C-alpha positions in Angstrom: -2.8 17.8 2.8 -2.9 14.7 5.0 0.1 13.7 7.1 1.2 10.3 5.6 2.9 9.5 9.0 -0.5 9.2 10.6 -2.0 7.1 7.9 -2.8 3.6 9.2 -2.1 2.0 5.8 1.4 3.7 5.5 2.1 2.8 9.2 1.3 -0.9 8.6 3.6 -0.9 5.6 6.4 0.7 7.5 5.8 -1.9 10.3 5.9 -4.8 7.7 9.2 -3.6 6.4 10.7 -4.4 9.8 10.1 -8.1 9.2 12.9 -9.7 7.3 10.7 -12.5 6.1 8.0 -10.1 4.8 10.6 -7.9 3.2 12.3 -10.8 1.5 9.0 -12.2 0.2 7.7 -9.0 -1.3 10.9 -7.0 -2.2 10.6 -5.5 -5.7 6.8 -6.2 -5.8 3.9 -3.7 -5.4 1.9 -4.1 -2.3 -1.4 -2.7 -1.1 -2.8 -1.9 2.3 -6.4 -1.2 3.3 -7.7 -0.3 6.7 -4.2 -0.8 8.1 -3.9 -4.4 6.7 -1.9 -5.9 3.9 -4.4 -7.0 1.3 -2.6 -7.8 -2.1 0.5 -7.7 -4.1 1.6 -7.9 -7.8 4.8 -7.6 -9.8 2.8 -5.1 -12.0 1.8 -1.7 -10.5 -1.0 -1.0 -12.8 -2.5 -4.5 -12.4 -2.5 -4.1 -8.7 -4.0 -0.6 -8.7 -6.8 -1.8 -11.0 -7.6 -4.7 -8.7 -7.4 -2.6 -5.5 -9.6 0.2 -6.9 -12.2 -2.3 -8.1 -12.4 -4.3 -4.9 -12.0 -1.6 -2.3 -13.7 1.2 -4.3 -13.8 4.3 -2.1 -11.8 3.0 0.8 -8.5 4.7 1.5 -5.6 2.5 0.5 -1.8 2.7 0.2 0.2 1.1 -2.7 3.9 1.1 -3.1 6.9 -0.9 -4.3 8.5 -2.8 -1.5 11.9 -1.3 -1.0 13.3 0.3 2.1 13.9 3.5 0.1 10.6 3.4 -1.9 8.3 6.3 -2.5 4.6 6.5 -2.3 2.9 5.3 -5.5 -0.8 5.9 -4.7 -2.4 7.1 -1.4 -5.9 8.4 -2.4 -8.4 9.9 -0.1 -11.9 8.5 -0.5 -14.3 10.9 -2.2 -16.7 12.6 0.2 -20.3 13.4 -0.7 
């Protein structure tokens, strides 16, 4: 099982949480990170997941609700051939 504390998407999320402005802007929304960068947000988890999966296909991504106590919603590993 991969160590989430080494995942660049998770680390970018944790870093973003340190910004009061970013936290205030996205608190209560679902956010997505791909390749260590914030890429999208939505108030609906399923809508965001559909969009991220469609756009980024097999890339590794991280999706969670913005909350300093939040749990991981989706952290897939790309399919390997």
